[in-house]
N, C-alpha and C positions, 0 to 999 in steps of 0.2 A: 102865187105868193108863197105857198108851202114849199114848192119845188125850189124856189130861190133861197128860202131859209135853209133848206137841207144842203144846198150847194155851198152856201156861205159857211155853214157849220163844218162841212167836210173839208173845206179849204183851210179853215182855222185849225182843225185838228192835225191835218197833214203838215201844215206850216210849223206847228208846234213841235212835231216829231222831227221835222227836217232841221230845226234849229237846235234841238237838244244835243248836248255834248256828252261824249262817252269817254271812259278811261281807255287809254291805249298803252301797250307795252312794246318796248323795243329791246330785243335780246342783245346783251352786251357780251356775255361770256357764259360758258358752262364748264364747271370744274368737277372732275371726278374726285370723290372723297370717301374715306373710310372713317366713320365716326359714329358714336352713339347719339350725339346731339350736336346741332349747329348753334353757335352762340351769336355770331354776327360778323359783319365786315366793316372795317373802318374806312376813313377817307383816303387812306394810302393803299387800298386794295389788299390789305392783310385780312385773311379770314380766320375765325376762331372757332374751334370745336372742342368737344370733350369726348375722350375715349378711355374707358376703364378708370374714370375719375382723374385722368391726366388732362390738364388744360393745355391746349395747343394753339400756337399762332403760326401761320404759314403764308408765304408769298411765293413768287416765282423763283426766288433765289435762296431763300433761307427758311428755316423752321426753328421755333423755340418751344420749350415745354416747361410747365410747372407741375410738380407732383408733390403732394403732401397727403399720403394715404392715411396717416394718423388722424387727420381731421375728418375723414369719412367722405360723405357725398357732398358734392358742390350743389348747393340748393339754388343759388342764383348768381348772376354775373352782371356787371355794369361796365359797358365799353364807352361810356360817354366821353371819357378822356383817355385816349390810347396810351398816355404817359402815366396814368394813374388808374389802372384797372382794379376793379373791386370783385373779389370772390367771397361769397357768403356761405359758410358751413353751419347750417342751422343746427344739425344734430350735436355738434361739439361747441355750439355757442361761440363761434369764432369768425373773424373776418381777416382776410389777407389782402394787402394792396401790392400790386406789381408794377414794375416800370415797363418800358416798351420792349425790353428783351426778356420779359417775364421773370426778372429777378425780384425776389421778395424784398420789399422796402419797409413794410410795417405789418406786424401780425398782432391782432388784438384777440385775447381770450377773455371774453366778458365774465366768465366764471371766476377769473382771477382778479381782473382790474375793477370790475363793476358787478359783483355777484348778485345784486338786486335786479339786474337787467336780464331780460330774456327776449331778444329781438326776434321777430318773425319776418320782418321786411327791412332790408338794408340797401341803400342807394347812395351814390356820390352826391354831395352838395358842394358848396363853395367854401373857401377859406379854411382848409384842413378840417372839414366837417363831413359827416355822413348823415343823410336822412335815416332815421331809425324809428320803427314802430315797435314799442315795447309791450309785449303781451301781458306782463305783470301789472303794469299801471294802465294799460289800454290807451296809451297816449302816443301821439306822434311827436318826435322831437329832433333836435340836432345834436349829434355827438361829436365833440372836439377830440380827434384822435391823437392830438399832441398833448393835451391836458388831461385826457381820459375823463372827460366830463360830459354828462348828458343833460341837456336842457329841454324839458318838455315844452311844447308850444301850443298844444291843443287841449281841449277838454277830452273826456273819455270818448273813444271811438269803439262802440260796443259791438257792432256787427263785424264779423271776421273779414279781414282783408284777403282777397283771393289772389289778385295780381296787382303789381305796381310798376311804375316807371317814373323817371324824374328828369329834370334839368337842374341847373344850379339854383334856380329861384323857386321852382314849384315841384311838389310831390303829387303824383296822380295815383289813384287807386280805384279798384272796383271791389265791391263786397258781394256777399252771397245772395243779395237781392238784385244783382245786375245794375246797381247804381254806380255812376262814375263821379268821383269827387276830385277836387284839387285844393291843395293848401299851399299858401305862400310861406315864406320864411318867418313870418310873424304869427302864423297859426290861424289866419283867416281862411275858413273852409267854404268852398262853393260847390253846390251840386251842379254838375255839367249836364246831367241827363241820365235817362235809363237806357241801357243797351239791350239789344236782342241777345239770345244765347250765343256764346262764343267759346272757343278754346284758347285763343290768344288775341291780344289787342296791342296796337301801336297808335299813338296819337299823330295825326297829320296836322291838326290845329286844335284849338279849344272846342271846335264844333264838329270836326270831321275825324272819325275814328276808323282805322284800318282793322278789320276783324277777320279771323279765321274760324270757320266752323266746319269740322270734318275736312273735306278736300276743296272747300270753296273759300275764296277770298272776296271780301266786299268792303265798300266804304259806306259807313253809316253816318248820316247827318243828324246830330242831336237836336237841331232846331226844327228841321222839317220832318224828322222821324222817318226818313226814307233811306233805303239801301240801294247801292248800285254794285252789281257783281263785276269783279275784275276778270276779264277774259284771259285765262291762263291755259297753257298746253298740258300742264302737269296733271296726271290722273291721281297721283298720290302726293299730298303735301304734308310733310311732318311738322315743319315750322317755317317761319319767315322772319326777315329782318328788314326794317326800313330806315333809311338815313339819307337826307338831302336828295330826295327824288330818285333814289336808287332802291329798288326792291330786289331782295335776294330770297330765293325759295329753296328750301332744303327738301330733297325727295328721298332721302335714305342713301342714295347712291351719288347724287350730284348736288352742287350748289349752282343754281341757274340765276344769273344776275340780269336785271332788266332796268332800263331807264323807263320810269313810269311818268306818263303825261296825264296830268289830272285835268278834269273839266273846269 
């Protein structure tokens, strides 16, 4: 009876592993680049980099640049809408919006238009607005860049925001306690979970998070609290970008683009 029990248990475990699904990658392209940092790739196969604080967009046939040295370091970028790219210059308290040829369409100097504001996180929202976390008030809000008006939507967010990303309807952020939160445009905040230590994150869904830690990429599930390592060939991963099942990895010398097949 014991032998039969062991056989059945072994069969169950083996069957479980046989049915488990893994992440797989299919290499699409590898592009040699010279850049300080890689920003991302849009749905039209344009890739964006920063070199010597010059923001660049390049494809197979054309290259565009935006340079504004007076504004200092580019703190963050938002490629959510390739027709309305957001560059945030934290040191100079300024934001620049660019069109698809990297022409400057709007420049906001908060020190002049809204001197009470000191944003530390800026992302694109809907209807001529930006998601903005104001360090002075410690509140997340929506900034109308046509009317130059900031509308706070949350109570104080006291723990420092470390990283953020957004879509038109939600703003996501992590704090220094590795907690992941989401706020909708009405200011309703949800705790999505606690993350393991990471260097960079991208949301796959409200429960699955793509994480980079050192030179390892993994998918973390906030519900099951489990991680699955993504099998990559790169020995050195400086940063990555994910969009519509396309994973791009920057290795300092190349941008390697994969079709990612999720379990």
